[in-house]
TIPAMAR-842829 format. One record per residue (C-alpha): residue in one letter; residue number from 1; chain; x, y, z. Coordinates in steps of 0.1 Angstrom, whole numbers, plus 5000, padded with zeros to 4 digits. Layout:
% residues N
<site><aa>A</aa><i>NUM</i><ch>A</ch><east>X</east><north>Y</north><up>Z</up></site>
...
//
This chain:
% residues 238
<site><aa>M</aa><i>1</i><ch>A</ch><east>2738</east><north>4039</north><up>8455</up></site>
<site><aa>S</aa><i>2</i><ch>A</ch><east>2770</east><north>4046</north><up>8435</up></site>
<site><aa>E</aa><i>3</i><ch>A</ch><east>2790</east><north>4078</north><up>8436</up></site>
<site><aa>G</aa><i>4</i><ch>A</ch><east>2814</east><north>4095</north><up>8411</up></site>
<site><aa>R</aa><i>5</i><ch>A</ch><east>2851</east><north>4095</north><up>8416</up></site>
<site><aa>V</aa><i>6</i><ch>A</ch><east>2879</east><north>4117</north><up>8404</up></site>
<site><aa>L</aa><i>7</i><ch>A</ch><east>2910</east><north>4096</north><up>8394</up></site>
<site><aa>A</aa><i>8</i><ch>A</ch><east>2934</east><north>4122</north><up>8381</up></site>
<site><aa>R</aa><i>9</i><ch>A</ch><east>2937</east><north>4160</north><up>8377</up></site>
<site><aa>P</aa><i>10</i><ch>A</ch><east>2966</east><north>4168</north><up>8354</up></site>
<site><aa>D</aa><i>11</i><ch>A</ch><east>2983</east><north>4201</north><up>8357</up></site>
<site><aa>D</aa><i>12</i><ch>A</ch><east>2978</east><north>4209</north><up>8320</up></site>
<site><aa>L</aa><i>13</i><ch>A</ch><east>2941</east><north>4200</north><up>8320</up></site>
<site><aa>P</aa><i>14</i><ch>A</ch><east>2922</east><north>4226</north><up>8299</up></site>
<site><aa>S</aa><i>15</i><ch>A</ch><east>2904</east><north>4252</north><up>8320</up></site>
<site><aa>W</aa><i>16</i><ch>A</ch><east>2870</east><north>4243</north><up>8304</up></site>
<site><aa>F</aa><i>17</i><ch>A</ch><east>2871</east><north>4209</north><up>8323</up></site>
<site><aa>E</aa><i>18</i><ch>A</ch><east>2861</east><north>4228</north><up>8355</up></site>
<site><aa>P</aa><i>19</i><ch>A</ch><east>2837</east><north>4228</north><up>8372</up></site>
<site><aa>L</aa><i>20</i><ch>A</ch><east>2827</east><north>4195</north><up>8356</up></site>
<site><aa>L</aa><i>21</i><ch>A</ch><east>2856</east><north>4174</north><up>8370</up></site>
<site><aa>S</aa><i>22</i><ch>A</ch><east>2850</east><north>4187</north><up>8406</up></site>
<site><aa>R</aa><i>23</i><ch>A</ch><east>2813</east><north>4180</north><up>8403</up></site>
<site><aa>V</aa><i>24</i><ch>A</ch><east>2820</east><north>4144</north><up>8393</up></site>
<site><aa>A</aa><i>25</i><ch>A</ch><east>2834</east><north>4137</north><up>8428</up></site>
<site><aa>T</aa><i>26</i><ch>A</ch><east>2801</east><north>4145</north><up>8444</up></site>
<site><aa>C</aa><i>27</i><ch>A</ch><east>2775</east><north>4132</north><up>8419</up></site>
<site><aa>R</aa><i>28</i><ch>A</ch><east>2754</east><north>4102</north><up>8426</up></site>
<site><aa>T</aa><i>29</i><ch>A</ch><east>2734</east><north>4077</north><up>8406</up></site>
<site><aa>E</aa><i>30</i><ch>A</ch><east>2701</east><north>4095</north><up>8415</up></site>
<site><aa>D</aa><i>31</i><ch>A</ch><east>2714</east><north>4126</north><up>8397</up></site>
<site><aa>F</aa><i>32</i><ch>A</ch><east>2710</east><north>4106</north><up>8365</up></site>
<site><aa>T</aa><i>33</i><ch>A</ch><east>2683</east><north>4080</north><up>8370</up></site>
<site><aa>P</aa><i>34</i><ch>A</ch><east>2658</east><north>4068</north><up>8396</up></site>
<site><aa>L</aa><i>35</i><ch>A</ch><east>2663</east><north>4032</north><up>8385</up></site>
<site><aa>R</aa><i>36</i><ch>A</ch><east>2680</east><north>4006</north><up>8407</up></site>
<site><aa>P</aa><i>37</i><ch>A</ch><east>2697</east><north>3974</north><up>8395</up></site>
<site><aa>P</aa><i>38</i><ch>A</ch><east>2679</east><north>3942</north><up>8404</up></site>
<site><aa>A</aa><i>39</i><ch>A</ch><east>2690</east><north>3923</north><up>8435</up></site>
<site><aa>G</aa><i>40</i><ch>A</ch><east>2710</east><north>3899</north><up>8414</up></site>
<site><aa>G</aa><i>41</i><ch>A</ch><east>2728</east><north>3929</north><up>8398</up></site>
<site><aa>G</aa><i>42</i><ch>A</ch><east>2733</east><north>3932</north><up>8361</up></site>
<site><aa>R</aa><i>43</i><ch>A</ch><east>2760</east><north>3927</north><up>8335</up></site>
<site><aa>P</aa><i>44</i><ch>A</ch><east>2789</east><north>3951</north><up>8341</up></site>
<site><aa>S</aa><i>45</i><ch>A</ch><east>2797</east><north>3974</north><up>8313</up></site>
<site><aa>A</aa><i>46</i><ch>A</ch><east>2813</east><north>4008</north><up>8306</up></site>
<site><aa>V</aa><i>47</i><ch>A</ch><east>2812</east><north>4036</north><up>8282</up></site>
<site><aa>L</aa><i>48</i><ch>A</ch><east>2838</east><north>4063</north><up>8273</up></site>
<site><aa>V</aa><i>49</i><ch>A</ch><east>2827</east><north>4099</north><up>8277</up></site>
<site><aa>L</aa><i>50</i><ch>A</ch><east>2856</east><north>4114</north><up>8258</up></site>
<site><aa>L</aa><i>51</i><ch>A</ch><east>2860</east><north>4152</north><up>8257</up></site>
<site><aa>G</aa><i>52</i><ch>A</ch><east>2887</east><north>4169</north><up>8236</up></site>
<site><aa>S</aa><i>53</i><ch>A</ch><east>2895</east><north>4199</north><up>8214</up></site>
<site><aa>A</aa><i>54</i><ch>A</ch><east>2898</east><north>4198</north><up>8177</up></site>
<site><aa>S</aa><i>55</i><ch>A</ch><east>2930</east><north>4218</north><up>8178</up></site>
<site><aa>A</aa><i>56</i><ch>A</ch><east>2951</east><north>4242</north><up>8200</up></site>
<site><aa>S</aa><i>57</i><ch>A</ch><east>2937</east><north>4270</north><up>8178</up></site>
<site><aa>S</aa><i>58</i><ch>A</ch><east>2902</east><north>4258</north><up>8184</up></site>
<site><aa>P</aa><i>59</i><ch>A</ch><east>2899</east><north>4252</north><up>8221</up></site>
<site><aa>E</aa><i>60</i><ch>A</ch><east>2862</east><north>4246</north><up>8222</up></site>
<site><aa>P</aa><i>61</i><ch>A</ch><east>2855</east><north>4211</north><up>8237</up></site>
<site><aa>D</aa><i>62</i><ch>A</ch><east>2837</east><north>4184</north><up>8217</up></site>
<site><aa>L</aa><i>63</i><ch>A</ch><east>2824</east><north>4150</north><up>8225</up></site>
<site><aa>L</aa><i>64</i><ch>A</ch><east>2831</east><north>4117</north><up>8207</up></site>
<site><aa>I</aa><i>65</i><ch>A</ch><east>2799</east><north>4099</north><up>8197</up></site>
<site><aa>L</aa><i>66</i><ch>A</ch><east>2793</east><north>4069</north><up>8174</up></site>
<site><aa>Q</aa><i>67</i><ch>A</ch><east>2761</east><north>4057</north><up>8157</up></site>
<site><aa>R</aa><i>68</i><ch>A</ch><east>2752</east><north>4021</north><up>8161</up></site>
<site><aa>A</aa><i>69</i><ch>A</ch><east>2745</east><north>4001</north><up>8129</up></site>
<site><aa>A</aa><i>70</i><ch>A</ch><east>2709</east><north>3999</north><up>8118</up></site>
<site><aa>T</aa><i>71</i><ch>A</ch><east>2711</east><north>3960</north><up>8118</up></site>
<site><aa>M</aa><i>72</i><ch>A</ch><east>2720</east><north>3956</north><up>8154</up></site>
<site><aa>R</aa><i>73</i><ch>A</ch><east>2696</east><north>3937</north><up>8176</up></site>
<site><aa>N</aa><i>74</i><ch>A</ch><east>2697</east><north>3963</north><up>8205</up></site>
<site><aa>H</aa><i>75</i><ch>A</ch><east>2699</east><north>4001</north><up>8201</up></site>
<site><aa>A</aa><i>76</i><ch>A</ch><east>2699</east><north>3998</north><up>8163</up></site>
<site><aa>G</aa><i>77</i><ch>A</ch><east>2708</east><north>4031</north><up>8146</up></site>
<site><aa>Q</aa><i>78</i><ch>A</ch><east>2712</east><north>4050</north><up>8179</up></site>
<site><aa>P</aa><i>79</i><ch>A</ch><east>2740</east><north>4074</north><up>8187</up></site>
<site><aa>A</aa><i>80</i><ch>A</ch><east>2759</east><north>4063</north><up>8217</up></site>
<site><aa>F</aa><i>81</i><ch>A</ch><east>2792</east><north>4066</north><up>8236</up></site>
<site><aa>P</aa><i>82</i><ch>A</ch><east>2818</east><north>4040</north><up>8227</up></site>
<site><aa>G</aa><i>83</i><ch>A</ch><east>2816</east><north>4011</north><up>8251</up></site>
<site><aa>G</aa><i>84</i><ch>A</ch><east>2801</east><north>3977</north><up>8259</up></site>
<site><aa>G</aa><i>85</i><ch>A</ch><east>2801</east><north>3948</north><up>8282</up></site>
<site><aa>T</aa><i>86</i><ch>A</ch><east>2830</east><north>3939</north><up>8304</up></site>
<site><aa>D</aa><i>87</i><ch>A</ch><east>2851</east><north>3910</north><up>8293</up></site>
<site><aa>P</aa><i>88</i><ch>A</ch><east>2868</east><north>3886</north><up>8318</up></site>
<site><aa>E</aa><i>89</i><ch>A</ch><east>2902</east><north>3900</north><up>8310</up></site>
<site><aa>D</aa><i>90</i><ch>A</ch><east>2892</east><north>3936</north><up>8317</up></site>
<site><aa>A</aa><i>91</i><ch>A</ch><east>2908</east><north>3948</north><up>8349</up></site>
<site><aa>D</aa><i>92</i><ch>A</ch><east>2881</east><north>3974</north><up>8355</up></site>
<site><aa>A</aa><i>93</i><ch>A</ch><east>2856</east><north>3998</north><up>8339</up></site>
<site><aa>V</aa><i>94</i><ch>A</ch><east>2884</east><north>4020</north><up>8325</up></site>
<site><aa>A</aa><i>95</i><ch>A</ch><east>2899</east><north>3989</north><up>8307</up></site>
<site><aa>T</aa><i>96</i><ch>A</ch><east>2865</east><north>3980</north><up>8293</up></site>
<site><aa>A</aa><i>97</i><ch>A</ch><east>2858</east><north>4015</north><up>8280</up></site>
<site><aa>L</aa><i>98</i><ch>A</ch><east>2892</east><north>4019</north><up>8264</up></site>
<site><aa>R</aa><i>99</i><ch>A</ch><east>2892</east><north>3984</north><up>8249</up></site>
<site><aa>E</aa><i>100</i><ch>A</ch><east>2857</east><north>3989</north><up>8234</up></site>
<site><aa>A</aa><i>101</i><ch>A</ch><east>2866</east><north>4024</north><up>8220</up></site>
<site><aa>K</aa><i>102</i><ch>A</ch><east>2897</east><north>4009</north><up>8204</up></site>
<site><aa>E</aa><i>103</i><ch>A</ch><east>2877</east><north>3980</north><up>8189</up></site>
<site><aa>E</aa><i>104</i><ch>A</ch><east>2848</east><north>4002</north><up>8177</up></site>
<site><aa>V</aa><i>105</i><ch>A</ch><east>2865</east><north>4033</north><up>8163</up></site>
<site><aa>G</aa><i>106</i><ch>A</ch><east>2903</east><north>4027</north><up>8165</up></site>
<site><aa>L</aa><i>107</i><ch>A</ch><east>2909</east><north>4050</north><up>8194</up></site>
<site><aa>D</aa><i>108</i><ch>A</ch><east>2945</east><north>4049</north><up>8207</up></site>
<site><aa>P</aa><i>109</i><ch>A</ch><east>2943</east><north>4044</north><up>8245</up></site>
<site><aa>S</aa><i>110</i><ch>A</ch><east>2976</east><north>4062</north><up>8249</up></site>
<site><aa>S</aa><i>111</i><ch>A</ch><east>2960</east><north>4094</north><up>8235</up></site>
<site><aa>V</aa><i>112</i><ch>A</ch><east>2935</east><north>4095</north><up>8263</up></site>
<site><aa>E</aa><i>113</i><ch>A</ch><east>2938</east><north>4107</north><up>8299</up></site>
<site><aa>V</aa><i>114</i><ch>A</ch><east>2912</east><north>4091</north><up>8322</up></site>
<site><aa>L</aa><i>115</i><ch>A</ch><east>2900</east><north>4116</north><up>8347</up></site>
<site><aa>G</aa><i>116</i><ch>A</ch><east>2871</east><north>4100</north><up>8366</up></site>
<site><aa>L</aa><i>117</i><ch>A</ch><east>2842</east><north>4077</north><up>8369</up></site>
<site><aa>L</aa><i>118</i><ch>A</ch><east>2805</east><north>4086</north><up>8369</up></site>
<site><aa>P</aa><i>119</i><ch>A</ch><east>2781</east><north>4067</north><up>8391</up></site>
<site><aa>D</aa><i>120</i><ch>A</ch><east>2769</east><north>4033</north><up>8379</up></site>
<site><aa>L</aa><i>121</i><ch>A</ch><east>2737</east><north>4034</north><up>8358</up></site>
<site><aa>Y</aa><i>122</i><ch>A</ch><east>2712</east><north>4006</north><up>8351</up></site>
<site><aa>I</aa><i>123</i><ch>A</ch><east>2697</east><north>4000</north><up>8317</up></site>
<site><aa>P</aa><i>124</i><ch>A</ch><east>2668</east><north>3975</north><up>8321</up></site>
<site><aa>V</aa><i>125</i><ch>A</ch><east>2663</east><north>3967</north><up>8284</up></site>
<site><aa>S</aa><i>126</i><ch>A</ch><east>2698</east><north>3951</north><up>8282</up></site>
<site><aa>S</aa><i>127</i><ch>A</ch><east>2704</east><north>3944</north><up>8320</up></site>
<site><aa>F</aa><i>128</i><ch>A</ch><east>2736</east><north>3964</north><up>8318</up></site>
<site><aa>V</aa><i>129</i><ch>A</ch><east>2750</east><north>3982</north><up>8348</up></site>
<site><aa>V</aa><i>130</i><ch>A</ch><east>2770</east><north>4009</north><up>8330</up></site>
<site><aa>T</aa><i>131</i><ch>A</ch><east>2800</east><north>4029</north><up>8344</up></site>
<site><aa>P</aa><i>132</i><ch>A</ch><east>2806</east><north>4060</north><up>8324</up></site>
<site><aa>V</aa><i>133</i><ch>A</ch><east>2843</east><north>4068</north><up>8322</up></site>
<site><aa>L</aa><i>134</i><ch>A</ch><east>2851</east><north>4105</north><up>8319</up></site>
<site><aa>A</aa><i>135</i><ch>A</ch><east>2883</east><north>4112</north><up>8299</up></site>
<site><aa>W</aa><i>136</i><ch>A</ch><east>2902</east><north>4139</north><up>8282</up></site>
<site><aa>W</aa><i>137</i><ch>A</ch><east>2914</east><north>4133</north><up>8246</up></site>
<site><aa>R</aa><i>138</i><ch>A</ch><east>2949</east><north>4147</north><up>8252</up></site>
<site><aa>H</aa><i>139</i><ch>A</ch><east>2961</east><north>4139</north><up>8217</up></site>
<site><aa>P</aa><i>140</i><ch>A</ch><east>2932</east><north>4136</north><up>8193</up></site>
<site><aa>H</aa><i>141</i><ch>A</ch><east>2937</east><north>4116</north><up>8161</up></site>
<site><aa>P</aa><i>142</i><ch>A</ch><east>2916</east><north>4103</north><up>8132</up></site>
<site><aa>V</aa><i>143</i><ch>A</ch><east>2890</east><north>4077</north><up>8142</up></site>
<site><aa>S</aa><i>144</i><ch>A</ch><east>2865</east><north>4058</north><up>8121</up></site>
<site><aa>P</aa><i>145</i><ch>A</ch><east>2842</east><north>4027</north><up>8123</up></site>
<site><aa>R</aa><i>146</i><ch>A</ch><east>2862</east><north>3995</north><up>8128</up></site>
<site><aa>Q</aa><i>147</i><ch>A</ch><east>2833</east><north>3972</north><up>8132</up></site>
<site><aa>P</aa><i>148</i><ch>A</ch><east>2808</east><north>3979</north><up>8104</up></site>
<site><aa>A</aa><i>149</i><ch>A</ch><east>2783</east><north>3953</north><up>8118</up></site>
<site><aa>E</aa><i>150</i><ch>A</ch><east>2781</east><north>3974</north><up>8150</up></site>
<site><aa>V</aa><i>151</i><ch>A</ch><east>2792</east><north>4010</north><up>8141</up></site>
<site><aa>A</aa><i>152</i><ch>A</ch><east>2779</east><north>4030</north><up>8112</up></site>
<site><aa>H</aa><i>153</i><ch>A</ch><east>2793</east><north>4064</north><up>8118</up></site>
<site><aa>V</aa><i>154</i><ch>A</ch><east>2816</east><north>4084</north><up>8142</up></site>
<site><aa>A</aa><i>155</i><ch>A</ch><east>2813</east><north>4121</north><up>8150</up></site>
<site><aa>R</aa><i>156</i><ch>A</ch><east>2828</east><north>4147</north><up>8173</up></site>
<site><aa>L</aa><i>157</i><ch>A</ch><east>2800</east><north>4169</north><up>8185</up></site>
<site><aa>P</aa><i>158</i><ch>A</ch><east>2810</east><north>4204</north><up>8196</up></site>
<site><aa>I</aa><i>159</i><ch>A</ch><east>2797</east><north>4213</north><up>8230</up></site>
<site><aa>G</aa><i>160</i><ch>A</ch><east>2787</east><north>4247</north><up>8216</up></site>
<site><aa>E</aa><i>161</i><ch>A</ch><east>2763</east><north>4229</north><up>8192</up></site>
<site><aa>L</aa><i>162</i><ch>A</ch><east>2750</east><north>4206</north><up>8219</up></site>
<site><aa>V</aa><i>163</i><ch>A</ch><east>2740</east><north>4235</north><up>8242</up></site>
<site><aa>D</aa><i>164</i><ch>A</ch><east>2726</east><north>4256</north><up>8213</up></site>
<site><aa>P</aa><i>165</i><ch>A</ch><east>2688</east><north>4260</north><up>8222</up></site>
<site><aa>Q</aa><i>166</i><ch>A</ch><east>2680</east><north>4254</north><up>8185</up></site>
<site><aa>N</aa><i>167</i><ch>A</ch><east>2695</east><north>4219</north><up>8187</up></site>
<site><aa>R</aa><i>168</i><ch>A</ch><east>2678</east><north>4208</north><up>8220</up></site>
<site><aa>I</aa><i>169</i><ch>A</ch><east>2644</east><north>4190</north><up>8219</up></site>
<site><aa>R</aa><i>170</i><ch>A</ch><east>2626</east><north>4163</north><up>8238</up></site>
<site><aa>V</aa><i>171</i><ch>A</ch><east>2615</east><north>4130</north><up>8223</up></site>
<site><aa>R</aa><i>172</i><ch>A</ch><east>2584</east><north>4110</north><up>8231</up></site>
<site><aa>H</aa><i>173</i><ch>A</ch><east>2588</east><north>4072</north><up>8231</up></site>
<site><aa>P</aa><i>174</i><ch>A</ch><east>2558</east><north>4052</north><up>8218</up></site>
<site><aa>R</aa><i>175</i><ch>A</ch><east>2553</east><north>4039</north><up>8254</up></site>
<site><aa>G</aa><i>176</i><ch>A</ch><east>2548</east><north>4074</north><up>8266</up></site>
<site><aa>W</aa><i>177</i><ch>A</ch><east>2583</east><north>4082</north><up>8280</up></site>
<site><aa>I</aa><i>178</i><ch>A</ch><east>2595</east><north>4118</north><up>8273</up></site>
<site><aa>G</aa><i>179</i><ch>A</ch><east>2631</east><north>4128</north><up>8277</up></site>
<site><aa>P</aa><i>180</i><ch>A</ch><east>2659</east><north>4151</north><up>8264</up></site>
<site><aa>A</aa><i>181</i><ch>A</ch><east>2674</east><north>4148</north><up>8230</up></site>
<site><aa>F</aa><i>182</i><ch>A</ch><east>2698</east><north>4167</north><up>8207</up></site>
<site><aa>Q</aa><i>183</i><ch>A</ch><east>2696</east><north>4172</north><up>8169</up></site>
<site><aa>V</aa><i>184</i><ch>A</ch><east>2732</east><north>4178</north><up>8159</up></site>
<site><aa>R</aa><i>185</i><ch>A</ch><east>2750</east><north>4173</north><up>8126</up></site>
<site><aa>G</aa><i>186</i><ch>A</ch><east>2723</east><north>4150</north><up>8112</up></site>
<site><aa>L</aa><i>187</i><ch>A</ch><east>2721</east><north>4129</north><up>8143</up></site>
<site><aa>L</aa><i>188</i><ch>A</ch><east>2692</east><north>4125</north><up>8167</up></site>
<site><aa>V</aa><i>189</i><ch>A</ch><east>2708</east><north>4118</north><up>8201</up></site>
<site><aa>W</aa><i>190</i><ch>A</ch><east>2683</east><north>4105</north><up>8226</up></site>
<site><aa>G</aa><i>191</i><ch>A</ch><east>2678</east><north>4079</north><up>8253</up></site>
<site><aa>F</aa><i>192</i><ch>A</ch><east>2705</east><north>4069</north><up>8277</up></site>
<site><aa>T</aa><i>193</i><ch>A</ch><east>2732</east><north>4089</north><up>8259</up></site>
<site><aa>A</aa><i>194</i><ch>A</ch><east>2712</east><north>4121</north><up>8257</up></site>
<site><aa>G</aa><i>195</i><ch>A</ch><east>2703</east><north>4118</north><up>8294</up></site>
<site><aa>V</aa><i>196</i><ch>A</ch><east>2739</east><north>4115</north><up>8304</up></site>
<site><aa>I</aa><i>197</i><ch>A</ch><east>2750</east><north>4144</north><up>8281</up></site>
<site><aa>S</aa><i>198</i><ch>A</ch><east>2722</east><north>4166</north><up>8294</up></site>
<site><aa>E</aa><i>199</i><ch>A</ch><east>2732</east><north>4160</north><up>8330</up></site>
<site><aa>L</aa><i>200</i><ch>A</ch><east>2769</east><north>4166</north><up>8322</up></site>
<site><aa>L</aa><i>201</i><ch>A</ch><east>2762</east><north>4199</north><up>8305</up></site>
<site><aa>D</aa><i>202</i><ch>A</ch><east>2744</east><north>4210</north><up>8336</up></site>
<site><aa>M</aa><i>203</i><ch>A</ch><east>2772</east><north>4198</north><up>8359</up></site>
<site><aa>A</aa><i>204</i><ch>A</ch><east>2798</east><north>4217</north><up>8338</up></site>
<site><aa>G</aa><i>205</i><ch>A</ch><east>2778</east><north>4249</north><up>8338</up></site>
<site><aa>W</aa><i>206</i><ch>A</ch><east>2776</east><north>4248</north><up>8300</up></site>
<site><aa>S</aa><i>207</i><ch>A</ch><east>2739</east><north>4246</north><up>8296</up></site>
<site><aa>R</aa><i>208</i><ch>A</ch><east>2719</east><north>4275</north><up>8281</up></site>
<site><aa>P</aa><i>209</i><ch>A</ch><east>2682</east><north>4282</north><up>8286</up></site>
<site><aa>W</aa><i>210</i><ch>A</ch><east>2661</east><north>4262</north><up>8260</up></site>
<site><aa>E</aa><i>211</i><ch>A</ch><east>2625</east><north>4256</north><up>8254</up></site>
<site><aa>P</aa><i>212</i><ch>A</ch><east>2615</east><north>4221</north><up>8265</up></site>
<site><aa>G</aa><i>213</i><ch>A</ch><east>2581</east><north>4223</north><up>8248</up></site>
<site><aa>R</aa><i>214</i><ch>A</ch><east>2594</east><north>4211</north><up>8214</up></site>
<site><aa>I</aa><i>215</i><ch>A</ch><east>2587</east><north>4174</north><up>8213</up></site>
<site><aa>V</aa><i>216</i><ch>A</ch><east>2595</east><north>4150</north><up>8185</up></site>
<site><aa>E</aa><i>217</i><ch>A</ch><east>2579</east><north>4116</north><up>8182</up></site>
<site><aa>L</aa><i>218</i><ch>A</ch><east>2603</east><north>4086</north><up>8180</up></site>
<site><aa>P</aa><i>219</i><ch>A</ch><east>2596</east><north>4068</north><up>8147</up></site>
<site><aa>D</aa><i>220</i><ch>A</ch><east>2607</east><north>4034</north><up>8158</up></site>
<site><aa>A</aa><i>221</i><ch>A</ch><east>2580</east><north>4018</north><up>8181</up></site>
<site><aa>S</aa><i>222</i><ch>A</ch><east>2604</east><north>3990</north><up>8190</up></site>
<site><aa>A</aa><i>223</i><ch>A</ch><east>2630</east><north>4014</north><up>8204</up></site>
<site><aa>P</aa><i>224</i><ch>A</ch><east>2640</east><north>4005</north><up>8240</up></site>
<site><aa>V</aa><i>225</i><ch>A</ch><east>2630</east><north>4028</north><up>8269</up></site>
<site><aa>P</aa><i>226</i><ch>A</ch><east>2660</east><north>4047</north><up>8281</up></site>
<site><aa>A</aa><i>227</i><ch>A</ch><east>2673</east><north>4045</north><up>8316</up></site>
<site><aa>T</aa><i>228</i><ch>A</ch><east>2682</east><north>4081</north><up>8323</up></site>
<site><aa>R</aa><i>229</i><ch>A</ch><east>2658</east><north>4107</north><up>8334</up></site>
<site><aa>G</aa><i>230</i><ch>A</ch><east>2647</east><north>4139</north><up>8319</up></site>
<site><aa>G</aa><i>231</i><ch>A</ch><east>2679</east><north>4107</north><up>8299</up></site>
<site><aa>A</aa><i>232</i><ch>A</ch><east>2796</east><north>4133</north><up>8067</up></site>
<site><aa>P</aa><i>233</i><ch>A</ch><east>2824</east><north>4110</north><up>8059</up></site>
<site><aa>D</aa><i>234</i><ch>A</ch><east>2828</east><north>4082</north><up>8084</up></site>
<site><aa>E</aa><i>235</i><ch>A</ch><east>2863</east><north>4092</north><up>8093</up></site>
<site><aa>V</aa><i>236</i><ch>A</ch><east>2865</east><north>4119</north><up>8119</up></site>
<site><aa>L</aa><i>237</i><ch>A</ch><east>2896</east><north>4141</north><up>8118</up></site>
<site><aa>P</aa><i>238</i><ch>A</ch><east>2910</east><north>4160</north><up>8148</up></site>
//
């Protein structure tokens, strides 16, 4: 099993990052999913879980999310963290996550402070073994889709809206799987991404009581089964 790791704890880190950052050091794969990679492993990949604040006068944290293009072969139209498969030149999961975010939405890697790694998570439908990279967006800047064939939309979702009980639902996959989801700013966030977000909200102590009885049917019968349990204009300004 994989464990989380804290890589940095800057002196000027916003106070809202605790207790999330401390909890990262003790979390394990089974906190997110019961699935195990096959004996032969899977394709290494990484996603960027980027938390920031819109401005100094608005210190509420938000989360960077993109929406995959509807024409993609896998995960078409789904909201997701920036990220993708590891390239041979990538030194590690951090390098993969930052490279993908730069390619997908134009994120400047120098604006980001990487804080830690979440446990590796396996996604059977794509055979990816994903390392979520937790980071602080120290210097937010405008971002927008840079690969129209892969990314349709970019959004910064306020944590306050993600934890709003009115925005939390569960979705039922055509194959019977039921898991957490969020309806925020015109996006239905579900699957792997929603499962990770849901667990992070709990770890950070941000979650609010909500009614899990509200279930929405997923409209796309070809949508992949997620790996996690329980799991405007296109330009986004800081």
